[in-house]
C-alpha positions as CSV (number, residue, x, y, z in Angstrom):
1,M,-12.9,-9.8,-14.4
2,P,-12.8,-7.5,-17.5
3,K,-9.6,-7.5,-19.6
4,S,-7.1,-4.6,-19.6
5,P,-7.0,-1.7,-20.3
6,D,-10.7,-1.5,-19.8
7,L,-10.2,-2.7,-16.2
8,M,-8.1,0.3,-15.2
9,E,-10.8,2.7,-16.5
10,K,-13.4,0.9,-14.5
11,I,-11.3,0.9,-11.3
12,I,-10.5,4.6,-11.6
13,S,-14.2,5.3,-12.1
14,L,-15.2,3.2,-9.2
15,C,-12.6,4.8,-6.9
16,K,-13.9,8.3,-7.6
17,R,-17.6,7.4,-7.6
18,R,-17.5,5.5,-4.3
19,G,-14.9,7.6,-2.5
20,F,-11.8,5.5,-2.6
21,I,-9.3,7.7,-4.5
22,F,-9.7,10.8,-6.5
23,P,-7.5,13.6,-7.9
24,S,-6.0,16.1,-5.5
25,S,-6.9,19.8,-5.8
26,E,-9.5,18.9,-8.5
27,I,-11.6,22.1,-8.1
28,Y,-8.5,24.0,-9.2
29,G,-7.8,21.7,-12.2
30,G,-6.0,19.1,-10.2
31,L,-2.3,18.5,-9.6
32,G,-0.5,15.9,-11.7
33,S,0.3,12.7,-10.0
34,A,-1.3,13.7,-6.7
35,Y,-4.3,11.8,-5.3
36,D,-6.5,12.0,-2.2
37,Y,-7.8,8.9,-0.4
38,G,-11.5,9.4,0.4
39,P,-13.7,8.0,3.1
40,L,-13.4,4.5,1.8
41,G,-9.9,4.8,0.5
42,V,-8.4,5.9,3.8
43,E,-10.0,2.9,5.5
44,L,-8.6,0.5,2.9
45,K,-5.2,2.1,3.3
46,N,-5.3,2.0,7.1
47,N,-6.3,-1.7,6.9
48,I,-3.4,-2.5,4.7
49,K,-1.1,-0.9,7.2
50,K,-2.7,-2.7,10.1
51,A,-2.4,-6.1,8.4
52,W,1.3,-5.4,7.6
53,W,2.1,-4.2,11.1
54,K,0.4,-7.2,12.6
55,M,2.4,-9.6,10.5
56,M,5.7,-7.8,10.7
57,V,5.7,-6.4,14.3
58,Q,2.8,-7.5,16.5
59,S,3.1,-11.2,15.9
60,R,6.9,-11.3,16.3
61,N,9.4,-10.9,19.2
62,D,12.3,-10.0,16.9
63,M,10.9,-6.8,15.5
64,V,10.4,-3.3,16.7
65,G,8.9,-0.2,15.1
66,L,10.1,3.3,14.2
67,D,8.6,6.5,12.9
68,A,11.6,8.6,11.7
69,S,11.4,12.2,10.5
70,I,10.8,13.0,6.9
71,L,13.5,15.7,7.0
72,M,17.0,14.6,7.7
73,S,20.5,16.0,7.5
74,S,21.7,16.3,3.9
75,K,24.8,14.3,5.0
76,V,22.5,11.3,5.3
77,W,21.8,11.4,1.5
78,Q,25.5,11.9,0.8
79,A,26.4,8.9,2.8
80,S,23.6,6.7,1.3
81,G,24.7,7.5,-2.2
82,H,21.5,9.2,-3.2
83,L,23.1,12.5,-4.1
84,E,25.3,10.8,-6.6
85,N,23.4,7.7,-7.7
86,F,19.7,8.4,-7.3
87,T,19.2,9.6,-10.9
88,D,17.4,8.8,-14.1
89,P,18.7,9.3,-17.7
90,L,16.5,12.1,-19.2
91,V,16.1,13.5,-22.7
92,E,14.1,16.5,-23.8
93,C,12.3,17.3,-27.0
94,K,13.7,20.4,-28.8
95,S,10.3,21.2,-30.3
96,C,7.6,20.6,-27.6
97,H,10.1,20.6,-24.6
98,K,8.6,17.5,-23.0
99,R,10.9,15.3,-21.0
100,F,11.1,11.5,-21.1
101,K,13.0,8.7,-19.4
102,L,15.5,7.2,-21.8
103,D,14.6,3.6,-20.9
104,E,10.9,4.2,-21.9
105,L,11.6,5.3,-25.4
106,E,11.4,3.1,-28.5
107,N,13.3,5.6,-30.6
108,E,16.0,7.5,-28.7
109,K,16.2,10.2,-31.4
110,K,12.6,11.2,-32.0
111,C,10.0,12.6,-29.6
112,P,7.1,10.1,-29.1
113,E,4.7,13.1,-28.8
114,C,5.5,15.3,-31.8
115,G,8.3,13.6,-33.7
116,G,10.8,16.3,-32.9
117,E,14.5,15.9,-32.2
118,L,15.6,14.8,-28.8
119,T,18.5,16.3,-26.8
120,G,21.4,14.3,-25.5
121,V,21.0,12.3,-22.3
122,K,21.2,14.2,-19.0
123,R,21.2,12.7,-15.5
124,F,18.2,13.9,-13.4
125,N,18.3,13.5,-9.6
126,L,14.9,12.3,-8.3
127,M,15.1,13.7,-4.8
128,M,12.8,16.6,-4.0
129,K,14.8,19.6,-2.8
130,T,13.6,22.1,-0.2
131,F,15.1,24.7,2.1
132,L,15.1,24.8,5.9
133,G,14.8,28.2,7.6
134,P,14.0,31.6,6.2
135,V,17.0,32.0,3.9
136,E,17.1,30.0,0.7
137,D,20.8,29.5,0.2
138,A,23.1,26.5,-0.2
139,K,23.5,26.1,3.6
140,A,19.7,25.7,3.9
141,I,19.3,23.0,1.3
142,S,17.5,19.8,2.5
143,Y,15.6,17.0,0.8
144,L,12.3,15.2,1.4
145,R,13.3,11.6,1.9
146,P,13.1,9.4,-1.2
147,E,12.8,6.3,1.0
148,T,12.1,5.6,4.7
149,C,14.8,3.1,5.4
150,Q,17.7,5.6,6.0
151,G,16.1,6.7,9.3
152,I,16.4,3.1,10.5
153,Y,20.1,3.0,9.7
154,V,20.9,6.3,11.3
155,D,19.0,5.3,14.5
156,F,20.4,1.8,14.6
157,E,22.7,2.4,17.6
158,T,20.0,4.2,19.6
159,I,17.4,1.5,18.8
160,L,19.9,-1.2,19.8
161,N,20.6,0.5,23.2
162,A,17.0,1.2,23.9
163,T,15.6,-2.2,23.1
164,R,18.5,-4.5,24.0
165,K,17.8,-6.6,20.9
166,K,20.2,-9.2,19.7
167,I,21.0,-10.1,16.1
168,P,19.0,-11.2,14.2
169,F,16.3,-8.6,14.6
170,G,14.4,-6.1,12.5
171,V,13.0,-2.6,12.5
172,A,9.8,-1.8,10.7
173,Q,8.5,1.6,9.5
174,I,5.5,3.0,7.6
175,G,5.8,6.5,6.2
176,K,5.7,9.0,3.4
177,A,8.5,9.2,0.8
178,F,8.9,11.6,-2.2
179,R,10.5,11.2,-5.6
180,N,10.5,13.8,-8.3
181,E,9.5,11.3,-11.0
182,I,9.9,12.5,-14.6
183,T,7.0,10.5,-15.9
184,P,4.4,9.6,-13.1
185,K,1.7,7.5,-14.6
186,N,-0.8,4.6,-14.2
187,F,-3.1,6.2,-11.6
188,T,-1.5,5.7,-8.2
189,Y,1.1,3.2,-9.3
190,R,3.8,5.8,-9.9
191,T,3.5,9.1,-8.1
192,R,5.8,11.8,-6.6
193,E,4.3,11.4,-3.1
194,F,3.7,7.9,-1.8
195,E,3.8,5.7,1.3
196,Q,6.1,2.8,2.0
197,M,6.0,-0.2,4.4
198,E,9.7,-1.0,4.9
199,M,11.5,-3.5,7.2
200,Q,15.2,-3.7,7.7
201,Y,16.4,-7.0,9.2
202,F,19.9,-7.1,10.7
203,V,21.8,-10.4,10.4
204,H,25.2,-11.9,10.6
205,P,26.9,-11.8,7.1
206,Q,27.1,-15.6,7.0
207,E,23.3,-15.9,7.5
208,A,22.2,-13.3,4.9
209,D,21.3,-15.8,2.2
210,K,19.1,-17.8,4.6
211,W,17.2,-14.7,5.8
212,F,16.9,-13.4,2.2
213,D,15.1,-16.6,1.3
214,Y,13.0,-16.6,4.5
215,W,11.7,-13.1,3.9
216,Q,10.7,-13.9,0.3
217,D,8.5,-16.7,1.7
218,Q,7.0,-14.5,4.4
219,R,6.1,-11.7,2.1
220,M,4.5,-13.9,-0.5
221,K,2.4,-15.5,2.3
222,W,1.2,-12.1,3.3
223,Y,-0.1,-11.2,-0.1
224,S,-1.7,-14.5,-0.7
225,G,-3.2,-14.6,2.8
226,L,-5.0,-11.3,2.0
227,G,-6.6,-12.7,-1.1
228,I,-4.2,-12.0,-4.0
229,K,-4.7,-14.7,-6.6
230,K,-1.7,-16.9,-7.5
231,E,-2.1,-16.1,-11.2
232,N,-1.7,-12.4,-10.5
233,I,1.5,-12.4,-8.5
234,K,5.0,-13.8,-8.8
235,F,8.7,-13.2,-8.0
236,S,11.1,-11.6,-10.4
237,P,14.8,-11.8,-9.5
238,H,17.1,-8.9,-10.3
239,K,19.8,-9.5,-12.9
240,K,23.2,-8.3,-12.0
241,H,22.9,-5.1,-14.1
242,E,19.5,-4.4,-12.5
243,L,20.8,-4.3,-8.9
244,A,20.9,-1.1,-7.0
245,H,24.4,0.2,-6.2
246,Y,24.0,-1.1,-2.6
247,A,22.5,-4.5,-3.3
248,K,24.1,-7.9,-3.3
249,Q,20.8,-9.6,-4.2
250,G,17.4,-8.4,-5.2
251,M,14.0,-9.9,-5.8
252,D,10.8,-8.1,-6.8
253,V,7.3,-9.1,-5.9
254,V,5.5,-8.5,-9.2
255,Y,1.8,-8.0,-9.7
256,K,0.0,-8.5,-13.1
257,F,-1.5,-5.1,-13.6
258,P,-3.6,-4.2,-16.7
259,F,-0.7,-2.1,-17.9
260,G,1.8,-4.9,-17.4
261,E,3.7,-6.9,-14.8
262,N,5.2,-4.4,-12.3
263,E,6.8,-4.4,-8.9
264,I,4.8,-3.8,-5.8
265,E,7.5,-4.8,-3.3
266,G,11.3,-5.2,-3.4
267,I,13.3,-7.7,-1.2
268,H,17.0,-7.0,-1.1
269,N,20.2,-8.1,0.5
270,R,21.8,-4.7,1.1
271,G,25.0,-6.2,2.5
272,D,26.8,-3.9,5.0
273,W,26.6,-0.8,2.7
274,D,24.3,1.3,4.8
275,L,25.8,0.9,8.3
276,S,29.4,1.1,7.0
277,Q,28.6,4.2,5.0
278,H,26.9,6.0,7.9
279,G,29.7,4.9,10.2
280,K,32.2,6.4,7.8
281,Y,30.5,9.7,7.2
282,S,29.3,10.3,10.7
283,G,32.4,9.2,12.5
284,K,30.2,7.0,14.8
285,E,31.1,3.4,15.6
286,L,28.1,1.5,14.2
287,K,29.6,-2.0,14.2
288,Y,27.6,-4.6,16.2
289,K,29.2,-5.9,19.3
290,D,28.0,-9.1,21.1
291,D,29.7,-11.6,23.3
292,N,28.6,-14.4,21.0
293,Y,30.9,-13.1,18.3
294,K,34.7,-12.6,18.6
295,E,35.0,-9.4,16.6
296,P,32.6,-6.4,16.1
297,F,31.1,-6.3,12.6
298,Y,28.7,-4.4,10.4
299,P,25.5,-6.5,10.1
300,Y,24.1,-7.3,6.7
301,V,20.6,-5.9,6.1
302,I,17.8,-7.9,4.5
303,E,15.2,-5.3,3.4
304,T,11.5,-5.7,2.4
305,S,10.2,-2.5,0.9
306,G,6.6,-2.4,-0.3
307,G,4.5,0.5,-1.6
308,I,1.1,1.0,0.2
309,D,-0.3,2.9,-2.8
310,R,0.8,0.1,-5.2
311,S,-0.5,-2.6,-2.9
312,A,-3.9,-0.8,-2.5
313,L,-4.2,-0.6,-6.3
314,A,-3.3,-4.3,-6.6
315,F,-5.8,-5.3,-3.9
316,L,-8.6,-3.3,-5.7
317,L,-7.8,-4.8,-9.1
318,N,-7.5,-8.3,-7.7
319,A,-10.9,-8.0,-5.9
320,Y,-12.9,-6.5,-8.8
321,E,-15.4,-8.8,-10.4
322,E,-18.4,-8.3,-12.7
323,V,-21.2,-10.7,-12.4
324,K,-24.6,-11.0,-14.1
325,G,-27.5,-9.3,-12.4
326,G,-29.8,-11.1,-10.1
327,R,-27.6,-11.0,-6.9
328,T,-30.1,-8.5,-5.5
329,T,-33.8,-8.8,-4.9
330,T,-34.7,-6.2,-7.5
331,T,-35.9,-7.4,-10.9
332,E,-34.7,-4.4,-12.8
333,S,-31.0,-5.4,-12.2
334,N,-31.3,-9.0,-13.4
335,K,-30.1,-8.1,-16.9
336,E,-27.4,-5.7,-15.8
337,M,-23.8,-6.4,-14.8
338,E,-23.2,-6.0,-11.1
339,V,-19.8,-5.2,-9.5
340,V,-18.6,-7.1,-6.5
341,L,-15.4,-6.0,-4.8
342,R,-14.3,-9.2,-3.2
343,L,-11.8,-7.7,-0.7
344,H,-10.5,-9.8,2.1
345,E,-12.5,-9.0,5.2
346,D,-9.3,-7.6,6.9
347,L,-9.0,-5.0,4.1
348,A,-12.7,-4.1,3.5
349,P,-13.4,-0.5,4.4
350,Y,-16.7,-1.4,6.1
351,K,-17.0,-4.8,7.7
352,V,-20.8,-4.7,8.1
353,A,-23.7,-2.6,6.8
354,V,-27.0,-2.2,8.7
355,L,-30.0,-2.0,6.4
356,P,-33.5,-1.4,7.7
357,L,-36.1,-2.7,5.3
358,S,-38.2,0.4,5.9
359,K,-37.9,3.9,7.2
360,K,-40.8,3.4,9.5
361,P,-39.9,4.8,13.0
362,E,-40.1,1.5,14.9
363,L,-37.8,-0.2,12.4
364,S,-35.4,2.7,12.1
365,K,-35.0,2.8,15.9
366,L,-34.2,-0.9,16.2
367,A,-31.8,-0.7,13.2
368,K,-30.0,2.3,14.6
369,D,-29.7,0.7,18.0
370,I,-28.1,-2.4,16.4
371,Y,-25.8,-0.1,14.4
372,A,-24.7,1.7,17.6
373,S,-24.0,-1.6,19.3
374,L,-21.8,-2.8,16.4
375,R,-19.7,0.3,16.0
376,P,-17.4,-0.2,18.9
377,Q,-16.2,-3.5,17.5
378,F,-16.6,-3.1,13.7
379,M,-16.2,-0.4,11.1
380,A,-19.9,-0.2,10.2
381,V,-22.2,1.8,8.0
382,Y,-25.9,2.6,8.2
383,D,-27.9,2.8,4.9
384,D,-31.6,3.4,4.5
385,V,-31.6,5.1,1.1
386,A,-33.4,3.4,-1.9
387,S,-34.6,-0.1,-2.2
388,I,-33.0,-3.0,-0.3
389,G,-31.7,-4.4,-3.6
390,R,-29.9,-1.2,-4.5
391,R,-28.4,-1.0,-1.1
392,Y,-27.1,-4.5,-1.4
393,R,-25.5,-3.6,-4.7
394,R,-23.8,-0.5,-3.2
395,Q,-22.3,-2.6,-0.4
396,D,-21.2,-5.3,-2.9
397,E,-19.5,-2.6,-5.0
398,I,-17.4,-1.3,-2.1
399,G,-16.6,-4.7,-0.7
400,T,-18.6,-4.9,2.5
401,P,-18.5,-8.6,3.6
402,C,-21.7,-8.6,5.6
403,C,-25.1,-6.9,5.4
404,V,-27.5,-7.0,8.3
405,T,-31.1,-6.5,7.3
406,V,-33.6,-5.5,9.9
407,D,-37.1,-6.4,8.9
408,F,-40.6,-6.2,10.5
409,E,-40.2,-9.7,11.8
410,S,-37.2,-8.5,13.8
411,L,-39.6,-6.5,16.0
412,S,-41.2,-9.7,17.2
413,D,-38.6,-12.6,16.9
414,K,-35.6,-10.4,17.8
415,K,-33.6,-11.7,14.9
416,V,-31.9,-10.1,11.8
417,T,-30.8,-11.5,8.5
418,V,-27.1,-11.5,7.8
419,R,-26.1,-11.7,4.1
420,D,-22.7,-12.9,3.0
421,R,-21.2,-10.9,0.1
422,D,-19.4,-13.8,-1.6
423,T,-21.6,-16.8,-0.9
424,M,-25.0,-14.9,-0.9
425,K,-25.9,-17.2,2.0
426,Q,-28.4,-15.6,4.5
427,D,-28.4,-16.5,8.2
428,R,-31.1,-15.6,10.6
429,V,-29.3,-14.5,13.8
430,F,-30.6,-13.4,17.2
431,I,-29.8,-9.7,17.8
432,K,-28.3,-10.5,21.2
433,E,-25.9,-12.9,19.4
434,L,-25.1,-10.7,16.4
435,N,-21.8,-9.3,17.7
436,S,-20.3,-12.7,18.6
437,Y,-21.6,-14.1,15.3
438,L,-19.8,-11.4,13.3
439,Q,-16.7,-11.7,15.4
440,N,-16.5,-15.4,14.5
441,K,-17.3,-14.7,10.8
442,L,-15.0,-11.7,10.3
443,G,-12.1,-12.8,12.6
């Protein structure tokens, strides 16, 4: 794997060239910090969501899902503390008028761009303001949610009544969030619009420490189970001064990006802050009642909050590898570096590619029939453009685990060759057994 920062440039180039991620509104000059996920990127992103949902909800009996509205009452953000506390210290250059986060400056008096004098510190709220209805006045002010978890707390009582869950139990949610970041940067790592995978696990206060440790272990297993190398990921505990205003404990899952070690997920013991605050501001009784406990109480919340965009970037960087030419059958590539994206098979955009050796009608027909038979079970792609070697390279570069080559012998022996992306092993498989073979191989 190439060293940083060269790796980021290669990943950004690959993402645009192969249709993973590219700038939004590019034909109009682009929009800063906004990106579109292309044909391959949207598959990768959906696969990350599926893997998370399977682990957090589908495989458990103590978890339910939610899809809360992006727009919520402004009172929600008052109760949660976002209107008062969700701010960054900001300074502005008096000469070039660019703005900077105070904690990112080496010299708090001079502009890093032009050397001009900086203003005093101002607090800048990161929430994106909007207006509901046709009149833009104070009564119509609303906000795009800066996190998805508040919908879970606000709906806590309704979810409890509808599902009859008993503590401990959790609510999981995937959705968009928005933050008016002062300095978005590092490709998709820090953007103003992003997607979160959040889970809030409600526990008795006396069991909070146990569940905090439990969810650390579970989340690290998820990342490693999807191929993240041990040397690229670790935990980073929050020091007391780093804790959010609501948190009693905090732990980050940190990935080793080319631009430094940075958080991809946070795990927090939020105490009873959220439910007690919403109970106070709404006037609703949100204490948990159960015959197993003598008195009603506000549950403590153990939160896992991961960014899909950050995870996608981490998975791409982790999977990227350059190898010496010769993986393909073409001699012209033997001296070149070839890119292999070793994505876990659960995350790969395409699971299998069908490649006819020739465009001759009899071979194309058989290959297209095979492709059609695979599509109900697998995300597959059909490719008959250029030499077989170049097609192998294309599939390696986008992370396709298996390539199925249909050759002239396939017409007589009713077999195809299946090539493994990582081992380069080739198996000759009966066409009638291909589906079950791939099911066993890809899981």
